[in-house]
C-alpha atoms as one frame of an Amber mdcrd trajectory, in Angstrom:
protein
 141.871  58.824 124.541 140.326  58.845 121.119 137.037  61.214 121.024 133.859
  59.322 119.668 131.869  60.255 117.446 128.109  60.416 117.900 125.995  58.099
 115.791 125.357  59.534 112.544 121.799  58.212 111.736 121.761  60.209 108.195
 124.660  58.102 106.785 122.620  54.848 107.442 119.696  55.295 105.464 119.762
  55.489 102.136 119.229  58.827 100.241 115.969  60.634  98.818 117.280  60.057
  95.570 117.696  56.438  96.018 114.109  56.056  97.620 112.646  58.047  94.720
 114.529  55.484  91.750 113.092  52.539  93.648 109.657  53.950  93.451 109.766
  54.473  90.018 111.760  50.829  89.197 108.614  50.014  90.797 105.565  51.681
  89.288 107.432  50.934  85.712 107.478  47.389  86.416 103.750  47.465  87.703
 102.585  49.266  84.709 104.486  47.167  82.239 102.632  43.815  84.082  99.302
  45.849  84.280  99.319  46.489  80.539 101.459  43.941  78.927  98.580  41.217
  79.199 101.711  39.107  80.711  99.588  37.448  83.321  97.470  34.535  82.157
  93.687  34.642  83.143  92.563  31.974  81.778  90.847  29.864  84.200  92.247
  26.919  83.064  95.593  28.822  84.172  96.329  28.734  87.809  97.028  31.941
  90.068 100.935  32.192  90.741 101.377  30.670  94.635 101.270  34.560  95.096
  98.505  35.839  94.216  96.238  32.369  94.700  97.616  32.989  98.719  97.142
  37.174  98.853  93.219  36.772  97.220  92.327  33.986  99.567  93.634  35.865
 102.297  91.811  39.275 101.320  88.658  36.891 100.761  88.618  35.619 103.689
  89.456  38.589 106.227  86.812  40.356 103.808  83.965  37.811 104.442  84.971
  37.571 108.268  84.262  41.591 108.404  81.004  41.966 106.773  79.709  39.522
 108.577  80.458  41.270 112.015  76.942  42.918 112.638  74.931  39.693 111.281
  73.248  37.400 113.617  71.491  34.282 112.610  68.225  33.510 113.446  67.735
  31.090 115.974  65.850  28.319 114.241  68.265  27.598 111.652  67.712  23.534
 112.932  64.238  23.751 111.969  62.588  21.239 109.835  61.221  23.823 107.991
  64.015  25.847 107.173  65.875  22.803 105.950  63.638  21.683 104.064  62.943
  25.179 102.027  67.086  25.416 101.705  67.073  21.652 100.392  64.569  22.897
  97.631  66.385  25.754  96.527  70.073  24.538  97.239  69.607  21.570  94.333
  68.122  24.155  91.759  70.773  26.869  92.504  73.920  25.398  93.753  74.513
  21.501  93.098  75.728  22.731  89.633  79.303  24.495  91.255  79.339  23.497
  94.885  77.581  19.927  94.293  76.289  16.982  97.044  76.619  13.933  98.930
  76.654  11.479  95.975  77.047  13.782  93.114  79.532  13.552  90.460  81.530
  16.630  89.161  79.087  18.373  86.786  80.404  20.373  83.754  80.592  23.238
  85.262  82.151  22.680  88.316  85.541  21.154  86.504  85.788  24.482  84.601
  85.222  26.843  87.548  88.679  28.865  88.955  88.887  28.931  91.870  87.288
  25.736  91.964  83.907  26.417  94.423  83.991  24.383  97.610  82.571  21.320
  97.805  79.845  21.897 100.786  79.305  18.574 101.959  83.044  18.497 102.983
  83.170  22.359 103.860  79.608  23.205 104.650  80.832  24.296 108.359  83.774
  26.219 107.431  82.931  29.764 107.986  79.892  30.545 110.463  75.956  31.234
 109.472  77.139  34.816 109.264  79.445  34.221 107.009  77.874  31.991 105.064
  74.623  34.176 104.931  76.991  37.179 103.844  78.448  35.583 101.037  75.198
  34.322  99.358  73.592  37.252 100.115  76.441  39.481  97.965  78.430  36.936
  96.305  81.918  36.776  95.808  84.358  38.963  93.192  86.855  37.169  90.882
  84.533  33.679  91.188  81.260  32.410  89.866  79.666  33.491  93.290  76.640
  35.312  92.251  75.071  37.768  94.795  71.796  35.845  95.146  70.685  38.647
  97.251  69.536  40.668  94.419  66.932  38.331  93.745  66.197  36.253  97.073
  64.854  37.550 100.464  66.902  37.205 103.724  64.322  34.790 104.722  65.492
  32.592 101.811  69.137  33.007 101.906  68.645  31.785 105.640  66.940  28.939
 104.695  69.866  27.914 102.337  72.236  28.381 105.321  70.429  26.058 107.310
  70.617  23.407 104.731  74.612  24.130 103.775  75.602  23.356 107.712  73.489
  20.265 107.639  75.848  18.761 104.528  78.706  17.415 105.926  78.349  14.316
 107.389  74.780  13.968 104.889  75.016  10.655 103.224  73.476  10.194  99.270
  71.067   8.766 100.766  69.877  11.684 103.522  70.942  14.126 100.734  68.203
  12.490  98.632  65.515  12.092 101.103  66.296  16.009 101.682  66.046  16.819
  98.277  62.358  14.992  98.213  61.665  16.429 101.095  61.543  20.422  99.466
  58.302  21.704  99.715  57.810  23.331  96.575  58.929  24.278  93.382  61.679
  27.124  92.883  59.394  29.379  91.522  56.540  28.482  93.672  59.268  29.779
  96.767  60.072  32.695  94.849  56.161  33.798  93.941  55.604  33.085  97.816
  58.477  35.708  98.612  56.653  38.562  96.813  52.848  37.685  98.391  53.360
  40.446 100.840  54.281  43.048  97.902  51.675  41.849  95.877  48.499  41.850
  98.406  49.800  45.070  99.549  49.416  46.691  95.769  46.234  44.712  94.930
  44.865  46.560  98.161  45.893  49.533  96.620  44.084  49.063  93.585  40.871
  47.680  94.796  40.746  51.145  97.021  41.147  53.219  94.023  38.747  50.702
  92.330  35.999  51.416  95.714  36.429  54.996  94.985  35.795  55.109  91.469
  32.783  53.382  92.239  31.866  55.482  95.391  32.529  58.861  93.242  31.319
  58.130  89.348  33.391  60.945  86.751  31.069  64.346  86.592  30.615  67.165
  88.898  29.550  66.627  92.658  25.989  66.769  92.619  25.050  66.051  88.789
  23.562  62.967  88.089  23.570  61.451  85.042  20.833  59.844  82.649  19.440
  58.501  79.505  16.810  60.582  77.666  15.713  57.962  74.799  16.536  58.419
  71.970  19.105  61.215  72.527  22.297  60.470  74.021  23.665  60.427  77.904
  23.746  63.654  79.148  24.219  65.628  82.744  22.286  68.242  84.153
């Protein structure tokens, strides 16, 4: 009976030299791709399908993970939040994300990747994910990080309104915008009222201390002996 040899794993694996050569070739290809400028980054030239799918997957998974610890307030359906969010949305978002009955703007037509029309995709993400995206923005897109200039409360107001957009008719949208409580600048001023009030309190407290303790050494008083100058004694 012929003697069978044990399975030799090394004979079925590529050599170290071969693996090293493969890595070198891939590194060289990556270097040529990055530094040659052959990839068209123009916004009027869509990504290759592989690149588009990869970026889309990275974006969605990143947002989902980052939003895991965010809890939405329980009053997202309140008329006050929705009305405030309507005012913010019409001034900050319609240029890219449009709205019910609004025609495509010059900006929305030139964006790549295109901004989602939130009258259709307003509930494609959870409230927490929408809050994160509005607050922190999205790289490699035109989505800004509104959290740099807006409070969390105002961002939740925007989330509240965005979630009302799907199914909203143009007439309902127009009514919602008309009911917005204030101009954007006024809402931004309201956001900083608390900080301004605190600063004002500090300034007034300092003024009061100056009135109670006028300049001069303790126990000294100032008076004027006409026609001489003011002096202390």
